[in-house]
N, C-alpha and C positions, 0 to 999 in steps of 0.2 A: 089424625098425622100427618106431617109436614112432607109431603117428599120431594126432595132436590132434585124433578129428572131434568133439565138444564145438565148440575150440577155434577149428577149420580154420574151421568154418559158420556162426560168428558174423562173425568177419573177414571172409571174401567175402560174407554178407550188406551188411555195412556198409559194403566194399569197393565192391560192383556198384550199390549206393545211392546213394555220390560220389561212382561216375563220373556217373553216368543226372542228377545232380542238377546237379554241375559242368561236363556240356554242354551243357547246355539254358541254364542260368545267359547261359554266353561265348555261346551259338548267339544265342539275346534279344538279348544287349547288341548285336553286330553285325547282327538283322536291325531294329532298333529308329535303324540309322544312316542317312539319304537311301537307303531302299529304299521307290521309289513302287510300287505294284503297281496294277493293273490294277482296274479297279472289273468288268468284266463277263468275265472272263480267266477262265480253265481248261484243269486242264493234257491233257494230250493224250497217251500210249502209242499207240510206234509199235514194230515192230522187223524182223528181214530172218535170212536166217539167211546163215550164212556157213562153208566150211570151209576150215580153215586149212592151209599145203602145210608140210611141216618141212625144214627143210636135209639135216637124214642122217635116221635111222631112229631111232625113238627107245626104247631097252630096258631096263627096269626087271627085277626079280626073277621076276614075274609075267607079264612081258608085252610088245611090243609093239604101233606102230607109223607110221605117215607122214603120218597127216594129223589132226586135230582139230576138232567138232566146233562151232562157237559163235552162238550169239547176240545181231546186235548190237537195243540198243533207244535209242529217241529219247523222250527226254519233252520236249514244248511250251508254254512258260507264256508268254504277254504279247508272242512276239518273243523271247523265250532257249528256249536248246536245249539240253541237257543229256546226253551220253550214255553211255552202259554197255554192258556186255558178262555175258553167259552163254557161260563156256568148261564142256568136256561131254564130257571124256576115257569113255573108255567103260568106266572103274572105279565110274565115278559113279554108273551106272543112269538119266543124261538123256543125252534125241537132242531134236534139232530137232523131232521130233514132237511128246515132249513139251513143252516149253519153248514150241512156240506155243503148248495147248493153254489151260496156267496162263499166257501171256499177256493170251489171248483174254479169261482171265474178269475183267483186273485192271482195274478203274475209277473210274481217280484222279480223275473231273473233280465226285464227291462232293464232295472238296476244294477248300475253297474256296481257302487261300491253302497256298503249297508248305513253310512255317517248321513247318508242325505235324505236324514229321519221323515223331516216337514216336506218333502215332495211324496217321501213313500206314501207316509199317511192319511195324505191330502188325496192322493192317486186312492188309495185302499178306500178314501168315507167319499169315494165320488161313485165310484159301482155299487152303492142302493140306498134309497132314503132310508132305511129302517139299518137292522140285521146285526144294533150296539154291542153286542158280548162277541158275535161272533168276530169283527171287527178289534173287538179287544182282545179275541186270543193272538192275532195277529202283530197287536200294538208290546203286546209283553212280551212274543220270546224276542222281536226284534228288536223289543229292551235288553234282553234278558245275554243276546247276539253281539248286541253292541259292548254290554258292560263286560263279557269276558272277552273279547278284542283288545277294550280300556285296560283291562286286567282289572277293574274297579267298582264296589257295592253299586247301585245307581243313588244309590244318599248320598254318597261323598261324593258323585259327579255333579249334581245339584250345590251341592254343597250346607248339607245341612249336620247336627249334632246328635250322632248316636245316641245320646245323656242325656236325649233331652225327650225321648219317646214314653209318652204315655199310659198307664194300664189301663188292657182293652178289659171293654167290659164279657159278661161269659151270658146270652142267650135262654131266659128261660119262658119256654112259653106256652100257651093259653094252655093250662088244660088242671082237670082234677086235684084238687086240694092231698091228699099222700102222695098222687103222684110230682107235683110243684112241691114239697117236702123234700122227696126223694132227688130231683136235680137240685134243690140247692145247695141240700149237704154232697150231691157229687161235685161240686165247683167250688171246692175249699178254700180252694189255692187263689183262687180268685176277689181281687179284691174291689172290682164292680161289679154288679148285675144288674146283666138288661132286661128289663118286664114289659112282657107284651100287651095288651091291653087292647081296647075297643071291642070289649058285651058288655052282657049286662054284670058280669061277675066282675066286674076290675076293679072293685072294695074288697071283693074277698078274695082276689089274687095278692094285693099286696096285704091287709091283713093277713092271707099264709103265710106270707114270707118272712111276715114279719115276727111273727114266729117260732122262727127256724136262724133267725140274724139279722144284727143292725147296722149290717152292713150299705152300702150310696149307692143308692138302686136312679138308675133311670127308665126312663119310659117310654113305649112305640107304640103309641094308638092306631096308625095302619090304617089311618081315615077311616074312624071309627065313632067320633064322634060329631053328631050334625049338626046341634046347637053351641051354639056361643055361650050363653048364660050356663046350659052345663056345664061347657068346657071351664069355662073358670072356674065354676064353684069344685071341678074335679081339681084340675092344677092346684087351687089352694090348702086344701087337701091334702093331696099331693106331697105336698113342701113342707105340713105337716108330717108328716111319714119316711121324713127322709129325702126326697127326693130331692136325685139335680137339672134334670131337664125332661121336657117332653119333646116325643117326636114326632111330624107330621100328626096332632092332634086332631084336625079337620079334616073333610077331603081335597086335593089341591083346586078343586075349580072354584071354591069359596072363597078365595083371596081376599075380599074385604071382610071375610069374618075371622080370617088368619089376624087378616093386620089388627083388629082391633081387640084379636085376644094376646095378640103381644105388647099390646101396647099395655096393657093391662097387669097381665101375668105375672107375679111373683119369679117364676123361671122360666128359665129360656125358654122357647121354643125351636125346632130343629124343622126344617126341611126333608123329605126325604123322599118320597112316589113326587110329587113337583118339579123334585128336581132332575136332570139326568144332562143336562149337555152347558156349555157357557151361556149360553139367550137364557139359561134357566135361571139361572142364577142373578141374573137381571130382575128379572120378573119376582126373585123373591126377598126382595131388597124390599127394606119398609114392613114385607110381612111377615116375616119371621127373624129371628136371631142369629140365626144359622142356619149352614147345610149338613145332610149330607152324600158324600161324594161318592159314589162306589164306582172301579172301574168297569163294569159292565154294562151300566148305566149309559157312561159319558164317552166309552169307545178303547177306553183305555189307561197310561199310565201318563203320554204329550197330553189327552184335554185335562185331566187328574189333577196333573200340574198346577198348570194353568187357573182351570178354578177356586185350585186352594191360594195364587198367589193373586188373584183377581178378588176375593172377596177377603180376603185379610186387611187388602188396601180398601176396603172399605168397610170395616173396623165389622167383620161377620162373625162370628164361631165357626167354627169346622169341626168339622169330625168323618173321620174317617174310616168305613161302611165295606161291609163283603154280603154276597149274597151265600150257601152252602155251595161255599168251593174250595178244593185242593191245596195243601201246601204251595201251590205253582202261582197261585192267583194271590194268596194270602197272603205272600210273602212279596208279591210286589209291590201292593196296598199299603204294604210296611213301608216299604219305601220313603214316604212321603208320611208317616206318624213323628216325623220329632215334631211337626209343625204344626199341631194339629191341635186344641180342646180333649178333644174325645176322640176313641179310638173304637170298632166295634168289631176287630177281626178273630172272628172268633171259627169262622165258617167250616175250616177245616177238622175241628175239635168235636164237631158236631156227628160226623159223617167216622163210618168203620171198618171204611178201603180207602184210601187215603194212600195214593201210586206216590207221592214223594214226599222229601223230611226239605226243610228247610229251616223260616224266621223258629222262632219261638217261643213260649210265653211261658216264663220262670216266675213262681212269686208274683203272678197277677202280669206281672212286666214284658208287652214287649220288647225281645229282644233284640237287635239286628248284631247280624254276622259279619265281617269281611270277605267273606264267596264272590267272586265277580259277579255281577248281570245283579240277577232277579235277589240273590240267597236261597239258593236252593243248595242244599249239600249232598243231596244223594234221590236219581230218579230212578 
């Protein structure tokens, strides 16, 4: 595989700059219209821990769990409240304690104008090297606040067409055949299913599902395959079973092996664990067909939108994904969905104690509403 590094870096730099300039111009155009800002108002950030209860045990190639810790945030300004969220599955290394410690450092009162979004979020990002989910909780709340001040949802602020939203996949975790069949039946309204693979039961998982449904499937291996020849054989077998794409087939450290597989694969390959933020888009170019963007890994909506536009400018496919999340973070991620080929925004549908209502899935399709901000309809 040939890597046109010099041309790529030039393109990437221009694309990232273009995204930033265009986004700022559109936001400024909105912000200058009919917005009344309190002269003495200051932004105030508050947060509280919450634990999501999953409807089923959630099992992937490397772990299982029944709960996910989240941090729910609010930014209040001039009588308006923006809502945010940090979802922290154990493998990300964040907890209620680490999120609370980070968020306690965030002082938004030093910024007089919420529309100073670039400087605000650059400041938040500079407070610590990691804490991506905690940073995302501030980012989402700030976007929600700004959208409410403007009176527009973010897909409109970005100029995206809500009629172009894709179907979202519904995730089927690794389990015993009888439980897998039950999960598939419960997901009857969904047009696409996402199947977790990466163990020695991979073929059994697919064959069990194929006994119940012929729906299109996407698979997420979660780095579970470690031999490129085996991975290629599996991909060809999966194509015969009606699979549309393969997510993170091998460990992220095996970049050359993933590139070898992508070059020969009859299905597109998507980077997931290999993708965090903008620099990883650079690293994924040439090694994968596309990338999976998750707000909790890239620090929120601001950077996710930049990553999306950068990837598309390079000819890469894009999936918008999620962790186990409430309707708050799911609705935020959904604002990007008109611009992607695949969506996996079912995190709120896997839990039994969602404190919010927002963007809905209707007959399997992400359906954006016109509620200002990130699209929450009930808090």
